[in-house]
N, C-alpha and C positions, 0 to 999 in steps of 0.2 A: 503494498498500500503505501501511494506517495504522498506525502505532506505537505502543500501550498501554503505559505509562511511570508507573509509580508512585512515587511522593514520598516516604521517613520521613522526620522528623522528632525525635530526640532530646525527649520530654519538657524542657517548661519545668518548675525548680522550684516554682513555682506550681500547674501541672496537676499535678505528684508529687505535689505537701503536699496537694492536693487530693481525689489518689484514694488517699491516705493514711487520709484521713475519710471515708471511705465505705466504707474496706472495716474498719477502727477499730473499732468493736461488735462486730466475728464473731475476732472477734483472740484469745477465748478459748476460740475456740468447735475440735474436735480436725477439723484434717483429715480427708475424709472421711465425717467425718459428714450421717448424711441430714437432709431436710427439718423431717423432727417432732423432732430433736434443737437439729435451730437455732432454731424455733419456740419450744420450752419455753424455749434459753437466750433469747432475745430477752422471751420473759414474767417469765421469771424477772431481767432487768434490768430492766425497765420496772417490775417492782411493786415493785423496791429503791428501786427512781426515786420511789414514788408515796407510798412511805412518811419519806423524808430528810426 
């Protein structure tokens, strides 16, 4: 008989920071926002960055 097991590990600080960085650009988007709202937010952010 074969035993299947999964090892769960706690994310390192570097991994947790990297995950935060990947989601940071969506921090202003409301929870439950749909694709359209997300695209609008990203477009506005991009437009604002090019004007600086």
